[in-house]
C-alpha positions in Angstrom: 98.0 101.6 92.0 94.3 102.7 92.8 93.9 106.2 94.0 93.6 106.8 97.6 89.9 107.9 98.0 89.0 105.1 96.0 90.6 102.7 98.6 89.7 105.2 101.4 86.1 104.6 100.2 86.3 100.6 100.3 87.4 100.9 103.6 84.5 102.6 104.3 81.5 100.6 106.0 79.0 99.9 103.4 75.3 100.6 103.8 74.7 96.9 102.5 76.7 94.0 102.5 77.0 93.2 99.2 78.4 96.7 98.1 81.8 95.2 99.8 84.9 95.8 97.6 87.9 94.0 98.6 90.8 95.5 97.2 94.6 94.4 97.3 96.5 96.2 101.2 99.6 96.6 98.4 98.4 98.6 95.7 94.7 98.9 95.7 93.8 96.8 93.1 90.3 95.1 92.8 90.2 92.7 90.1 92.0 89.4 90.6 92.0 89.5 94.5 92.7 86.7 96.1 90.8 86.4 99.6 93.0 83.5 101.1 96.0 85.9 100.9 94.4 89.3 100.9 96.3 90.7 97.9 95.9 91.1 94.0 97.3 87.9 91.8 100.3 90.4 90.6 101.3 90.7 94.2 100.8 87.5 95.3 103.4 87.0 92.0 105.5 88.8 93.2 105.6 88.0 96.7 105.8 84.4 96.1 108.4 84.6 93.8 110.8 86.1 96.4 109.4 83.8 98.9 107.4 86.4 101.4 104.7 84.0 101.5 104.9 81.1 104.5 103.8 77.9 102.6 103.6 79.0 99.0 106.6 77.9 96.4 106.5 77.8 93.0 105.7 74.8 91.2 108.1 73.3 88.8 107.9 69.9 86.9 
């Protein structure tokens, strides 16, 4: 869980466009971020296994 101050700083508009920090909206994690879903890999796995992400299902073979 990210500190609230770092999450708040990431929401501000940066001075330069290259300074954008994309963070997970659930936990605030910045590494392992999936842009298509706007969440990190850990939260993605949790939500996908619960079936809460539309169009995503667990693969098995």
